[in-house]
N, C-alpha and C positions, 0 to 999 in steps of 0.2 A: 947522388942515382937520380937524380931529374932528366941524366943527362941520356940521350938516343942520338945511337949511330943509324946513320941512311947510307947501306947498300944498296948500289944499284944493281951489280951482277948478279949471277945464277949460282954460283961455282961453291966451293965451300967455305967462302967468305962471306957471304950471303946466308948460310947456314950458322956460321958461327955470332953475326952481327944480331939473326933473329934473336938466338939461344940468350947468347947478352944480352940482349932488351928486353927479352921476359926475366933473366935473373936478376936485371936492375930494379925491374918495376914491380917484382916478387918482394923484394928486399924492400922497397919506397913501402910499400901495402905493409908489408909485418914490421917496421919502423912503426908507420903512425897508428899501425893498433897497438902496438907496445907502450907508443906516447899514451895516447889515449886510457889505456889499462892501468899506468902509473900515474895519469893524474884522479882517477877511479880510486885507486887505493888511496892515494893522499887525502881523499877528502873524507874516505871512510877512515880512515886514519883520526884524521881532523876531526869528526862527528865523534868517533867513540872517546877521543880523549876527551872532549865538550860532557858527554855524557859521565865517564868515571870522574871527572872533577864535581861536575854538580851532584851526583852521587853519595862524596864523601861529606857533602856539606849537608846533605838532607835527611832528616829521621825516614828511617824507612817506613815504619806505620801510619804516622800522620802525614807524609809529604810536607810537614813544616820544615823551615832550617835546622839545625842540631844546635849544638851546646860550639863546636867549634866554628858553625858561622857566625855565631852571637857574637862571640868572644871577638871573631876579628873586627868583623862590622860594627861592636860598640867602640873599639880603639881607633878605628877610620871615622867616626862618627865624631869622638872626643876630640880626636886631633884637625877636623874642620872645623869645629866649633868654636876652639882656642884661634882658627885663622877666621874665622867670621863673627867672633860675640854672638854666635847664636847658640843659645840653652839646647840642650839635649835630655830626654825626659825617658823614664820607662819607665814600665809596668808590670810587676813583679808577680805571678800568681800560681796557685794548684787548686785542686779540686779538692772541697771538703769530703772529708772520710773515706778516699778513695781505699782505703783498704777494703773498709766494710763494706764498698761496695763490689769490692773485687773478690774478698770471700765468701760473699753471701752469694754470686750471681755467677760466677765461672771467672777465670783470664779471660777466654775467649770472649766473654761481654764484657770485659773489663777493658780487653783491647777496641772493643768496638766504640766504649764511650770512650776512651782517646781520640781515637780519627772522629764521633761525632761533636765533642767539644770542641776542637781543635778547627771545625767546618765553622763553629758557629761565632767562635772569638773570631776568625777571619773575617767575616761577615761586618766585625765591630769597628775594626781599623781601617784607618787610611791607604792607599797603596802604597805610598812613602814608607810607610812603616813598616817594620818587621816583627812578625810573630815568629820566635823561636818554641822547641820543645826544648827545656835543655834537660828533659830525664826524669823518667817516673813519668807522675802524674804534676810535676813541675814547666811551667810557661813564662816566657818574657817577652814582653812586645820593647821595640829600642822606636822611640817617637824623635827623629829629626826636627830642629827649629821647635821645639819645643817646651816650656817650661810648665814647672810642676802643676799651674793649675790646666793646663790642658794637658797633663796625664792625670788629673785627678777624673777630668772630665771623662777620658778615652779609656778610665779603668771602671769608672758607674755606666757608661756606654754599656763595656762588656762583660757587668756584672747583670744588669738588666736582661738585656741579651739571653744569657745562662738562665736569671731565672724563669725567663718566658720560655726558655724549651721545654718539652716534658720528652724529657731522656727516657731509654726504657727503664723501669723498674727503679724512676727517681721518689715513687711515693713510700719505697720502704728503708731511704735514707732517712737518720734520726729528724732532719727538720722536713721530712714528710716530702719532699722534692731535691733535686739535684742543686747545688751551690756551689759555687768557689768564694775563697778571699783573694784578695789582693791589696798588694802596697804600692806605693809610688815613690819616685825619686827622684830628682832632676840636676842636671850639670849645668851650672858652676856651684851652683845656690848649697847645696847640700853633699857635692862630695865634690873631689879637685881628682879622681884618675876613677878607669873602670870597675876598679875591686873597691872601691868605698862607694860610688854609686850602686852594687847591687847589694853591697852589704845593708844601706841605710835601705833601701825599698824590701827588701829580704826581715830587717828588724820589724819596720811596720807589717807586711802580713804576720811576722809572729806574735804581734799587738792586736792585729785585727782578731787572729785564731780564740 
């Protein structure tokens, strides 16, 4: 399409040549526009695919990663731990008396509490950690390269941050303010797989309750 005829006559061949040159020029411009449109569509499809993939592992209410992401990430971290011989800790937590809060203040306020709790807890963990909402008022943090002592320190930091925050209607809770309970565990000292790791932390949380 880049070829152009050079015709020096002024007869019908000249007219034909000019028409041909105009036609190939228009076709070239159209092809370039089509290629640019195609590139733009490919970028939009790629961007939308990334958005959908991210949405699939995000909790719509709090913006935290969800249980699906948690399961995949914990499995990956344990596999990495087995290769690198580094521990992996988790902190399992839930909001104390959440049902009472939800029933007493209404579901919209309960949703607002979950979002606020997620923000407070997020501020108490490292960027390399993964705070996930597992469902309801249950949350869990995955702590790469962290033993049980480090997991306990993280749990205590979260607990103090929550306790120090004045949540709306917190004074109506049984303890006079909003609190949370936490249980910790670490691989490989306390469990040998993902299920065992979560079970130990959950049992510790139940004991705290």
